[in-house]
VOKELUM-844486 format. One record per residue (C-alpha): residue in one letter; x, y, z; residue number from 1. Coordinates in Angstrom, 3 decimals. Layout:
<atoms>
atom resn = A	xx = X	yy = Y	zz = Z	resi = NUM;
...
</atoms>
This chain:
<atoms>
atom resn = M	xx = -52.572	yy = -156.344	zz = 42.917	resi = 1;
atom resn = N	xx = -54.680	yy = -155.090	zz = 39.979	resi = 2;
atom resn = D	xx = -53.119	yy = -152.448	zz = 38.138	resi = 3;
atom resn = N	xx = -56.718	yy = -150.327	zz = 38.504	resi = 4;
atom resn = E	xx = -56.377	yy = -150.632	zz = 42.665	resi = 5;
atom resn = P	xx = -54.389	yy = -147.710	zz = 43.602	resi = 6;
atom resn = L	xx = -50.930	yy = -148.115	zz = 45.063	resi = 7;
atom resn = Q	xx = -50.860	yy = -148.603	zz = 49.405	resi = 8;
atom resn = V	xx = -48.293	yy = -147.181	zz = 51.538	resi = 9;
atom resn = H	xx = -47.275	yy = -150.538	zz = 52.194	resi = 10;
atom resn = A	xx = -45.838	yy = -150.988	zz = 49.205	resi = 11;
atom resn = I	xx = -43.508	yy = -147.896	zz = 49.458	resi = 12;
atom resn = M	xx = -43.160	yy = -146.772	zz = 52.899	resi = 13;
atom resn = R	xx = -39.842	yy = -147.667	zz = 55.238	resi = 14;
atom resn = T	xx = -40.227	yy = -150.455	zz = 57.403	resi = 15;
atom resn = E	xx = -36.346	yy = -149.595	zz = 58.880	resi = 16;
atom resn = V	xx = -37.510	yy = -146.580	zz = 61.338	resi = 17;
atom resn = F	xx = -34.920	yy = -144.933	zz = 62.945	resi = 18;
atom resn = R	xx = -36.551	yy = -143.854	zz = 66.566	resi = 19;
atom resn = V	xx = -35.886	yy = -143.074	zz = 69.986	resi = 20;
atom resn = G	xx = -37.795	yy = -142.989	zz = 73.495	resi = 21;
atom resn = M	xx = -39.047	yy = -140.285	zz = 75.608	resi = 22;
atom resn = D	xx = -36.357	yy = -139.881	zz = 77.769	resi = 23;
atom resn = A	xx = -33.640	yy = -139.753	zz = 74.884	resi = 24;
atom resn = T	xx = -31.879	yy = -136.234	zz = 74.798	resi = 25;
atom resn = L	xx = -31.277	yy = -134.314	zz = 72.397	resi = 26;
atom resn = G	xx = -27.844	yy = -134.529	zz = 71.664	resi = 27;
atom resn = Q	xx = -28.942	yy = -138.256	zz = 71.734	resi = 28;
atom resn = A	xx = -31.527	yy = -137.920	zz = 69.058	resi = 29;
atom resn = M	xx = -29.568	yy = -135.180	zz = 67.079	resi = 30;
atom resn = A	xx = -27.072	yy = -137.662	zz = 66.591	resi = 31;
atom resn = V	xx = -29.246	yy = -140.256	zz = 65.399	resi = 32;
atom resn = C	xx = -30.391	yy = -138.369	zz = 62.450	resi = 33;
atom resn = L	xx = -27.048	yy = -137.158	zz = 61.911	resi = 34;
atom resn = Q	xx = -25.961	yy = -140.627	zz = 61.807	resi = 35;
atom resn = H	xx = -28.807	yy = -142.094	zz = 59.810	resi = 36;
atom resn = R	xx = -29.041	yy = -138.486	zz = 57.702	resi = 37;
atom resn = I	xx = -32.956	yy = -138.777	zz = 58.517	resi = 38;
atom resn = R	xx = -34.737	yy = -135.150	zz = 59.663	resi = 39;
atom resn = H	xx = -37.775	yy = -136.770	zz = 60.792	resi = 40;
atom resn = L	xx = -37.209	yy = -138.715	zz = 64.425	resi = 41;
atom resn = P	xx = -40.483	yy = -140.615	zz = 65.599	resi = 42;
atom resn = V	xx = -40.824	yy = -141.370	zz = 69.762	resi = 43;
atom resn = V	xx = -42.160	yy = -144.515	zz = 71.014	resi = 44;
atom resn = D	xx = -43.107	yy = -146.013	zz = 74.929	resi = 45;
atom resn = S	xx = -41.516	yy = -148.533	zz = 75.378	resi = 46;
atom resn = G	xx = -44.365	yy = -150.784	zz = 73.994	resi = 47;
atom resn = E	xx = -43.279	yy = -149.347	zz = 70.481	resi = 48;
atom resn = R	xx = -46.359	yy = -147.213	zz = 70.259	resi = 49;
atom resn = L	xx = -45.732	yy = -143.898	zz = 68.837	resi = 50;
atom resn = V	xx = -46.292	yy = -140.939	zz = 70.935	resi = 51;
atom resn = G	xx = -44.439	yy = -137.757	zz = 69.362	resi = 52;
atom resn = L	xx = -41.958	yy = -137.314	zz = 66.372	resi = 53;
atom resn = V	xx = -39.036	yy = -134.535	zz = 66.816	resi = 54;
atom resn = T	xx = -37.384	yy = -133.197	zz = 63.205	resi = 55;
atom resn = D	xx = -34.009	yy = -131.431	zz = 62.884	resi = 56;
atom resn = R	xx = -35.999	yy = -128.614	zz = 62.804	resi = 57;
atom resn = D	xx = -37.621	yy = -128.784	zz = 66.202	resi = 58;
atom resn = M	xx = -34.048	yy = -129.542	zz = 67.535	resi = 59;
atom resn = R	xx = -32.563	yy = -126.671	zz = 65.866	resi = 60;
atom resn = V	xx = -34.508	yy = -124.208	zz = 67.969	resi = 61;
atom resn = F	xx = -33.980	yy = -126.340	zz = 71.181	resi = 62;
atom resn = I	xx = -30.548	yy = -126.676	zz = 70.919	resi = 63;
atom resn = S	xx = -28.342	yy = -123.419	zz = 71.839	resi = 64;
atom resn = H	xx = -26.840	yy = -121.187	zz = 68.900	resi = 65;
atom resn = R	xx = -23.851	yy = -120.854	zz = 70.579	resi = 66;
atom resn = L	xx = -22.814	yy = -124.280	zz = 70.201	resi = 67;
atom resn = G	xx = -19.823	yy = -124.929	zz = 68.940	resi = 68;
atom resn = T	xx = -18.957	yy = -121.153	zz = 69.035	resi = 69;
atom resn = I	xx = -15.987	yy = -119.120	zz = 71.388	resi = 70;
atom resn = M	xx = -19.382	yy = -118.107	zz = 73.116	resi = 71;
atom resn = E	xx = -19.972	yy = -121.027	zz = 74.247	resi = 72;
atom resn = N	xx = -20.451	yy = -122.046	zz = 77.907	resi = 73;
atom resn = G	xx = -22.184	yy = -124.639	zz = 80.384	resi = 74;
atom resn = S	xx = -25.372	yy = -123.746	zz = 80.222	resi = 75;
atom resn = D	xx = -25.180	yy = -123.948	zz = 76.216	resi = 76;
atom resn = R	xx = -24.213	yy = -127.606	zz = 76.707	resi = 77;
atom resn = E	xx = -26.833	yy = -128.779	zz = 78.825	resi = 78;
atom resn = S	xx = -29.532	yy = -128.348	zz = 76.285	resi = 79;
atom resn = L	xx = -27.895	yy = -131.136	zz = 74.647	resi = 80;
atom resn = H	xx = -28.971	yy = -133.152	zz = 78.135	resi = 81;
atom resn = R	xx = -33.113	yy = -132.172	zz = 76.872	resi = 82;
atom resn = H	xx = -35.725	yy = -134.921	zz = 76.545	resi = 83;
atom resn = V	xx = -37.293	yy = -135.563	zz = 73.503	resi = 84;
atom resn = H	xx = -40.245	yy = -135.310	zz = 75.482	resi = 85;
atom resn = V	xx = -40.291	yy = -131.895	zz = 76.206	resi = 86;
atom resn = M	xx = -40.099	yy = -130.811	zz = 72.234	resi = 87;
atom resn = M	xx = -41.644	yy = -133.574	zz = 70.624	resi = 88;
atom resn = V	xx = -44.429	yy = -132.652	zz = 68.640	resi = 89;
atom resn = R	xx = -47.584	yy = -134.722	zz = 70.020	resi = 90;
atom resn = R	xx = -50.670	yy = -134.237	zz = 67.671	resi = 91;
atom resn = L	xx = -49.510	yy = -136.883	zz = 64.692	resi = 92;
atom resn = V	xx = -51.165	yy = -137.402	zz = 61.683	resi = 93;
atom resn = T	xx = -50.612	yy = -140.895	zz = 60.854	resi = 94;
atom resn = V	xx = -51.330	yy = -143.700	zz = 58.187	resi = 95;
atom resn = T	xx = -52.018	yy = -147.337	zz = 58.228	resi = 96;
atom resn = P	xx = -50.115	yy = -149.725	zz = 55.453	resi = 97;
atom resn = E	xx = -53.577	yy = -149.724	zz = 53.298	resi = 98;
atom resn = T	xx = -53.603	yy = -145.680	zz = 53.405	resi = 99;
atom resn = T	xx = -53.437	yy = -145.143	zz = 49.478	resi = 100;
atom resn = V	xx = -50.399	yy = -143.322	zz = 48.498	resi = 101;
atom resn = G	xx = -52.549	yy = -140.839	zz = 47.022	resi = 102;
atom resn = E	xx = -54.169	yy = -139.889	zz = 50.757	resi = 103;
atom resn = A	xx = -51.069	yy = -140.085	zz = 52.013	resi = 104;
atom resn = A	xx = -49.496	yy = -137.292	zz = 49.628	resi = 105;
atom resn = Y	xx = -53.463	yy = -135.110	zz = 50.135	resi = 106;
atom resn = L	xx = -52.338	yy = -135.260	zz = 53.671	resi = 107;
atom resn = M	xx = -48.984	yy = -134.040	zz = 53.780	resi = 108;
atom resn = L	xx = -50.189	yy = -131.149	zz = 51.917	resi = 109;
atom resn = Q	xx = -52.688	yy = -130.228	zz = 53.570	resi = 110;
atom resn = R	xx = -51.361	yy = -131.071	zz = 56.693	resi = 111;
atom resn = N	xx = -47.942	yy = -129.398	zz = 55.532	resi = 112;
atom resn = V	xx = -45.781	yy = -132.135	zz = 57.476	resi = 113;
atom resn = G	xx = -42.792	yy = -134.019	zz = 55.859	resi = 114;
atom resn = C	xx = -43.797	yy = -137.537	zz = 56.986	resi = 115;
atom resn = L	xx = -46.285	yy = -139.977	zz = 57.940	resi = 116;
atom resn = P	xx = -45.683	yy = -142.208	zz = 60.608	resi = 117;
atom resn = V	xx = -47.293	yy = -145.991	zz = 59.568	resi = 118;
atom resn = V	xx = -49.278	yy = -147.197	zz = 62.326	resi = 119;
atom resn = D	xx = -50.763	yy = -150.607	zz = 63.143	resi = 120;
atom resn = Q	xx = -54.701	yy = -150.830	zz = 65.206	resi = 121;
atom resn = E	xx = -52.700	yy = -150.595	zz = 68.494	resi = 122;
atom resn = Y	xx = -50.981	yy = -147.127	zz = 67.317	resi = 123;
atom resn = R	xx = -47.325	yy = -149.160	zz = 67.231	resi = 124;
atom resn = L	xx = -44.838	yy = -147.636	zz = 64.771	resi = 125;
atom resn = I	xx = -44.379	yy = -149.925	zz = 61.639	resi = 126;
atom resn = G	xx = -43.160	yy = -147.550	zz = 58.711	resi = 127;
atom resn = I	xx = -42.447	yy = -143.957	zz = 57.358	resi = 128;
atom resn = I	xx = -43.564	yy = -141.943	zz = 54.806	resi = 129;
atom resn = T	xx = -41.747	yy = -139.067	zz = 53.468	resi = 130;
atom resn = T	xx = -41.527	yy = -136.768	zz = 50.885	resi = 131;
atom resn = S	xx = -38.589	yy = -137.946	zz = 49.394	resi = 132;
atom resn = D	xx = -40.351	yy = -141.297	zz = 49.195	resi = 133;
atom resn = L	xx = -43.014	yy = -140.166	zz = 47.376	resi = 134;
atom resn = L	xx = -40.794	yy = -137.735	zz = 45.301	resi = 135;
atom resn = N	xx = -38.785	yy = -141.033	zz = 44.466	resi = 136;
atom resn = L	xx = -42.195	yy = -142.824	zz = 43.787	resi = 137;
atom resn = L	xx = -42.794	yy = -140.474	zz = 40.516	resi = 138;
atom resn = A	xx = -38.865	yy = -139.948	zz = 39.458	resi = 139;
atom resn = E	xx = -39.698	yy = -143.924	zz = 38.404	resi = 140;
atom resn = D	xx = -42.906	yy = -143.166	zz = 37.420	resi = 141;
atom resn = P	xx = -42.553	yy = -144.777	zz = 33.196	resi = 142;
atom resn = A	xx = -44.134	yy = -141.796	zz = 32.252	resi = 143;
atom resn = P	xx = -43.469	yy = -140.949	zz = 28.723	resi = 144;
atom resn = A	xx = -39.857	yy = -138.803	zz = 28.453	resi = 145;
atom resn = E	xx = -39.096	yy = -136.028	zz = 26.992	resi = 146;
atom resn = P	xx = -37.323	yy = -137.279	zz = 23.697	resi = 147;
atom resn = A	xx = -33.642	yy = -136.606	zz = 23.661	resi = 148;
atom resn = P	xx = -32.214	yy = -134.073	zz = 21.851	resi = 149;
atom resn = R	xx = -30.938	yy = -134.946	zz = 18.299	resi = 150;
atom resn = E	xx = -26.948	yy = -134.862	zz = 17.968	resi = 151;
atom resn = S	xx = -26.754	yy = -131.789	zz = 15.730	resi = 152;
atom resn = E	xx = -28.926	yy = -130.088	zz = 18.545	resi = 153;
atom resn = Q	xx = -26.365	yy = -131.176	zz = 21.497	resi = 154;
atom resn = A	xx = -23.629	yy = -130.091	zz = 19.720	resi = 155;
atom resn = A	xx = -25.205	yy = -126.540	zz = 19.334	resi = 156;
atom resn = A	xx = -25.500	yy = -126.632	zz = 23.302	resi = 157;
atom resn = V	xx = -21.967	yy = -126.995	zz = 24.487	resi = 158;
atom resn = P	xx = -20.299	yy = -124.046	zz = 24.205	resi = 159;
atom resn = Q	xx = -16.839	yy = -124.321	zz = 21.903	resi = 160;
</atoms>
């Protein structure tokens, strides 16, 4: 790629995307998120086509707030058996691998979303880009760093 060409999503997207099917339960989805330390969980159909997305925030809305407390009862535990297709977001903002990173960042800001599923022409899920991915990209940017403080300034900043 030429240095003048804008960076495309395929260069920074994650291709190992944890996902669940539409009939997965809230408990199963929560387990995937906790195990892999993720906040965005795409939902796919049997053909791996993207049909929705559920977030940790969405799950907290649907789970009983009494779970794990002394007030927990059977119906509270039943909330873990709800299917994700009931709570998933269906109107998704997606990108393709050829979308520029700048366009992806703009979409995330304009649509107030924390991730963008990356799909192919058949709407099959092939990757994901999150705000964390964009921040990591910025953190690795070789922009000029602020000069390090001189030794005498460092000593003055440390309490004696």
